[in-house]
N, C-alpha and C positions, 0 to 999 in steps of 0.2 A: 561527521561525514554526511553531507547531504546526499540523498539518493540521486541517481542520474536524472530522473524525471524532475525533481524539485530544482536541481541546479539549472537544467535547461529552461524550465519555466521561469526561473528567477532572472535569467540573463537574456531571454528572447525579447525582441521588440515586435510591435505590430507590423513594422515595415519589412522585417526579414522573415517573419513567421510563415507567410504565404509561400515563400521560396524554399525554406529549409526545414519546415516542421516535419519530423520523422513520423512514420506511420503509427507509432505507438503513443503519440501525443495528439489525440484526435481533436480536430476542429480549431487548432490554434490560430488559424487565419480568419476567425470570426471578426466581423466588423463592429461588434458591440464593444463598448468601452466601460471599464470599471471606474466608478466615481471615486474621488479621493476620500470620501467619507463612508465608513462601513461599521455598523454595530457588531461588536464581537461579544458574545455572551459566554461567560466562563462558568460552567456548572460544577459544583462540588457534589458529586454522587458517590463519593468514596466510601461512605459509611464510617469514616474515621471520627473519633470524638476529640481529636487534637486539632490544632490549627492547620489550615491548608493555605498555601500561597501559590500564586500564578505569576509568571513572568512572560513578557513578549519581547524577544530579542531579534536582532537582524541588522540590516544596513539601510541607509537612505539611498536615493538614486545616484549619489556620487560614490557609493561604496563605503561610506564612513559608518562604523558600527555604533550601536546604541540600543536603547530600550524604549518601548512604549510605556509611558506611565499610566497611572490610574486616571489621569486627565485625558487620555487618548492621544496625546501629542508624542511625537518621536523626539527623544532626548539624545543628542550626540554625546558619546563618551569623551571626556577630556583626555588629551595625550599626556601620559604621565612622564616624569623624568626618571623614574626608577622602574625596574622590572617587577612584575607581579604585584602591582598596586591594586588594592581592593577597589572594585567598581562601586559607584554609588548604588544605594539600595533602591531599586525600582520594583520591589515586591508588591503585588496586588493581593491584599488580604481577602480571602473569600469567606463567605458566611458558613454557617453550619451545614453539615451534609443534608442535601435536599434543596439547597438554595442556589440562586444564580446571581452573578454580578455582571453587568454589561458595561463595556468600555467602547466608546465610539472612536475608531481610528480616524485621525485627521490628516494622515500622511501615508504615502505608499511605503511599504517595507519589503525589501528583497532578501532572499536567502535567510528567511526567518525561522524561528522556532517559538512555539508556545510551550512553556515549561510548567509543571506542577511539582510541588514538594509537600510532603505530609509531615507534620510535627516539628519541622525545622526549616529555616530558610536555606536556599542554595547560596554558596559563596562563589561569586564571580570575580575574576581578576582581569587586569588590563596590562598589556605589554606595550612599551613605547615603539614608535616607528614613524615612517612617513605617513602611514595610516595606522593608527593603533590597533592592536590585536586583542579581541575579546577572548579570554581564556575560560572555556566552559568546563563543566564537570568532567573528570577523567575516569580512567579505568584501572587504576592501581590503588592498593590499600593506602599509599601515601597521600592520595588526594584528600583534601579536607572535606569533600562531600561523599566520601566512600560509604559512611554509615547513614547517610541521609536518603530517605525514600523519595526519589525523583524520577520523572518521566517526561516525555515530550512528544510533540508532533511537529512536522515541518511545513513551511508554507512560503509562498511569495505572493505579494499583492502589488500590482502595478496597473498602469493604464490599460493594459491588454486584458488582464484577467486576475482572478483569485485562483491560485492553485495550491492545494494543501494535500498532504499525504501522511499516512502512518507507515513507517518503515522499520524493519528489524535488522537492517544492515549492520548497525552498531550493537544493538542490544534488544532484549525483551524486558519490559518493566511493567509497572502498574498500567492497567488498560486505559486507553483513551478512545473516545468516539467523537464523530463530528457530523454536523448537518449544515447545509447551505440552502438558501433560497435565492432566487434571482431569475435571470433570463433563461436558465437551463432547468427551471422548475425546482423541485425539492430533491436534493441528493443527500444520501447518508452513507457513512462508513461506520460499521458496527465495531464494538470493542472486542478485544481479546476475550474469548469465552471464559467464564468463571472456572477457575482451577487450572487454566492452561499454563500459567507461569510456573506453578509448582510441578505440573506434569512434565514440562520441558526440563526443569531442573532435575527432577528425579530420573528422567531418561538419560541425561548427561552423566549423572553419577553412576547409573547402571552401565552405561557404555564404557566408562573408565574401568569399572570392575571387569568388564568383558575383554577389553583389548589393551588395557594398561596405558592408553594415551591420556593426556591431561584434560579430558573433557570436564572433569569435576571442578577444575580450577576456574571454569567460566562462571560458576555460580557464586554470587555475592550474597551473604546473609548478614543480618544484624546481630547484635550481641545475644539475642534470644534464640537465634537459629532460623528466624523467619526469612524467607527468600525476598531480597530487595530487587534483584535484577539478575538476568542471565546475559552474559556478554558474548558477542560473536568471537570466534577464535582469532580473528584478525587483531583483537585487543587482548589476547591471552598474555598474562605475565609469565607464563611457563612456555618454553620453546617446544613446539611440536616436532622439532628435529627431523628425523627421517621417517616420520609417520607415512608419507605418501610413497616412499621408495619402492616397496613391493609392487604397488600398482603401476608406478611409472616405469619400472623395469619391464613389465608386460606390455605397456602401451608403446614404449620405444622399440621393443622387439617386434611387435605386430606391424608397426608402420615402417619398419625397415624393409618389409617385403610386400606390404599392402598399401596402396595409395590412400591417403586421407583426403577427402573432399569436403570443403567448407563452403557453404552457400552463405555469403555475407548478407543476402536479402536486400542489398542496396547497391553494392559495388561489383556484383558478379560472383562467379564461383572460382575457387582456387583449389588446386590439387597439389599435395606435397607428400614427400617421403622423408624418412630419417636416414641420414648418412653422416658418419663421423660424429654421431651424438647430437646432430642438429636437425630439426624438422624444417625443411626448406620447401616453400610453396613456389611453384613455377609462375613467373610473371608478377610476383608480389614484391613490391619495394618495401623491405622491412626497416627502412630508415636507420640501418646500422644496428638494430637491436634484434639479434638472431633468436629464433625459437629454440633455445637450449632447454634442458630439463629444468623445470621450475622448482623452487623450494616450497615448503609448506606455507610460508607467509606470502609468497607470490600467488599461490592458488587461492588462499582465503581472501586476499585483498583484490585479486583480479587486476592489479595495477602496479606491479613492480617486476623487476627482472625481465625475463622473456615475455611476460604477460603485460608489460607496460602498454598502456592504452592512451594514445595521444588525442583521442577524440574522433572527429568525423572524417576518417579516411579508411581506406581498405584494410590497412594493417590493424587499425583499431578494431574494425569489425571482425576480423579473423581472431584477434586476441580475445575479444569479448566472448566469442563462441567457443574457443578453446577453454577459456576460464570457466564458462558455464558447464561444458562437458566434463571437465575435471572435477569440479565441485560435486556434480551429480553422478560421477563415475559411470559415464555412458559409453566411453570409447572402446571398451572391450566387448560390448554387447553385439549381437547380430544386428547389423544395420548401423553400428557405431562408426563405421568408416565413412558415413554420410551424415555430416552435422549441419544444422541441428535437426533436420527432418527425418533422419533414419530411425529414430527411436521416439517413443511416446512418453508423455509425462508419467504414466503409470510405471515406467521402467526406471525412473530416476531413483537414486540412492539405494539400489539393490545390491551393490557390492559391499563386502565387509569393510573395505577401506573407502570411505566417502566423507562428505561433510555432514557429520551426524547432527551438528547444530541446525543446519538447514533442513535436514530430514525431520527433526523433531518440531521445528517451527511450523513446517507445512503439515505435519500430522495434527497439531493442536490449534493452529490458527488458519482461518480460511483465506486471509488476505495478508499482504505485507511481504516486501523483499526480505530475503535472508542473506543475500550477497549482492554486490553491485549490479550484476547483469542477470538477475533472476527473471527478467522478462524475455530473455532469449529463448526461443523455442520454435517448433514447427510453425510454418505459416498458418495463421488461423487458430493457433492454440490460445488458451485463455491466459491473459495476463494475471500476475499474482499480486499486483500492487493494490493498495487501498487508497484511492485518491478521489478528490472532488475538484472540479474545474468549472468556473462560471465566469462569463465574460462581462456580466453586469450584475454582480451580487448585491442583494439587499440585506442579507444577514448571514452571519457565520456563528455557529454555536459549537463549542468544544466542551466535552464532559470528561471529568476524571472519574473513573470507576465504572459504574453501569452505564448503559446506553443513554444517549441524549434524551431528555424529557421535554415536554411542551410541544407546541405546534409550530415553532419557528418564529421568525420575525425578530425584531430588535428590542423587545420589551425589557423592562428593568429587572432588578434583582429581587428576589424574594420568593422562592418556591416555584416552580414551573408547573406546567399542566401534567396531564396523565399520559399523553402519548402523541405521536404524530397524527395530524388531522387526516381523516379518510378523504376529505374533500380537497386536499392538496395534491399536487402531481407527485406521485411516489415513484422514484426511480427503481426499476426492477433490480438493478445492481446493488441497491441499498439494503438487501436482505440482512437479517440478523442470524440466519442459519439456512443451510441448503443441503440437498443431497443430489448428486449426479450431474450437476450443471456446471457451466463455466461462463466467464464473462469475456467480452471482446469489444474492440473499438467499434463504435456505431456511426454509420453515415447518415442516420436520420436527422431531421431538423433538431437542433439542440446538442447534437453530438454526444459526448460522454461514452458510457458503456451500455451494452445490452447484455441480457442473459441468454445464452444459447446452449447448444449440445443437450437439448431437452428431449427426453424420450419417456415412454410410459414408466410410471413408478417414481420419477423424479419429483422433487418438491422444493418450494421456497417458503421461508417463514419471515414475516414482518411483525416485530414485537410491538405491542402496545399501540395499536391503531385505534384512534378515538373517533367513533361514529356520532358522538353527540347524543342529544336526548331524543331525537327522532330518526327513524331509519331512512337511509338514502333510497332512491327508487331505481337507480341503475348504476352501472360501472362502465367506464370507457377504458379499453385496453389497447395499447399500441403494439401490434403483433406483425410478424413477418414469417414467411415459410418458404423454404426451397425444397420441400419434401417431394418425392417422386409422384408422378401422376397417379391419382387414385388413392393416395395415402393421406389420411387425415387423423386427427386426434382431438381430444377434449381438454380444454383448460377450465379448471374448476376453482372457484373462490370458496374457501371453507373457514369456519370459525374455530379457533382454539386448538385444533389438532389436524393431522393429516387425514383423520377419519371423521372429523367434525361435520356439522351440518353444512351442506352446499347451499350458498346463497346466490350464486350466479354461475352459469356454465355456458361455454360456446364451443362448437366444433370448428377447427381451423384446418384448411388444406393449403396447397401451394398458392402463394400470393404473387408469384413471379420471381422469387429469389429470397435469399436469406436476409437481404437488406432492402427488400421491397415492402415498405411499411404501410399498414392500414390501421385506422382507428376503428375498433370493433365495439359497438355498444351492446350491452347486455342488460336486460331488465332483471331486477332482483327477484328471485323465487322465494326468498325468505326475508326475515327482518334482521337488522343489526343495529343495536343501540349500545351506548357506553363504550368501554375500552375492551378490545379483544386482541389476541394474537391472531393475525390473518395468515392463512396458508394458501398458496397457489399449488394445486396438485395437477398432475398430468397423466392421461391414460390414452390408450390406443396407439396410433402411429405405426402399427405393424412391426413393433420392436425396434424401430429406428428413430433418429431425431426428426421432429416434425414441426417445431415452432421456436421462434426467438421472441423475447419480450423486452420492450424498451421501457415502458412506464404504464401506470394505470392510475385512475382517479375516480372516486365515487361522486355522484351527483344527486341533488335533491329533486331534480326535475326530469 
């Protein structure tokens, strides 16, 4: 299941993007054009002593499925005469842990995935049809890949852009991270934190012990008991049955007497009440699919039964917001009668009956969708996806295991550098850890995301920043502020910890608005050489938010 963002990026064209690009897909109308050639560096940072393989699957511009081979060319799959025919082997064998292998794409690929497997190859199959169907690894013990350690990220690469993301809509598995360079500077997406997979698995087992629901069946382990992956409940082999019934009883009772207002944030606002077991919104054409009480599978998938979502219309927008409210169990809260803006993200998943898979994913992972409409929220709230988007990319690096190493570019394979270059443009949203902040769509040149909701005591961490053998002389930071008049705060650049030595600092006050950007130069007050974890810390601001950060870069002059 491709996340909503990847699907739209895969199918959008430059001609229609300017007219239809939604607010959560920033900058799609850019006039830059992605070249047909792109170096893709596949890093094995797994720490595994066994063989590691990569695969690049997707479809060509006609929608025909296939794989990118080690030669970088797209190879269309043959249309078989029998069902479940094994696909040709396009595995790209990676070197030992700590090494990289670069494949240069020579064709565009849409609706794609980059797969990794450890110790064993993935078995892909093909079904015949007018267009053959690629059968990918499944979610039941009968699948031949059940005991294989595999993971993936999603992407599309066309003449408009490279768009890649890490999503947990289907599952959480071995960590993957990414970096791109190109017209949007250097962008990074950090991997799942160490230990997060096992923590999510343990949390689901504990939740099963608490409420008896089959959360524990979402955890897949190998023969030794090691966790291979944790699946979304939409893929549960065990029926959740009436799990949601006690919650739905209360919701349907509440809105029989209290109007429920849904702001579609694009098609206007609709208000509905429950009558005869049906939630009916005045003035909304439900296309014959009434909002009756959904089942557990309807809620988890956000795309079946009454939560059927046909895409870009008002009913679909209402269904997405209902699906998000149900997964997060926000409809019974004070303010829950106004969706999605009546409640804050801090109130999500606080009911005993909720999507505990999504709760645990967001507890242990700072990015990544946990269900298809996980970006729905109050206007201006932080998105939760982990994506990269560049309209003229020059390199794309994907790492299995720990974070991406090296300083970017399309270099060949054999070991990588020690960290991202301090002299590259480092996207603020590419942090490896943070406290107290959020990301949002950025209207600054280059688009992408900025980091906001920053107040005193918050911090951002960038792992493995390489300053080289001589210290830079200054740092440039792209900052904006909509803080109240007279309110200012300090942005500090520190080495190795939130209390480490300050090498640069600037006070920032209102710049004219939260998207009114200025490039602020700061001379270094200390020296920095070699590789360090870099921290941005924030103080002052009179207790409120006082700055947004888009990017920063160090300079030798």
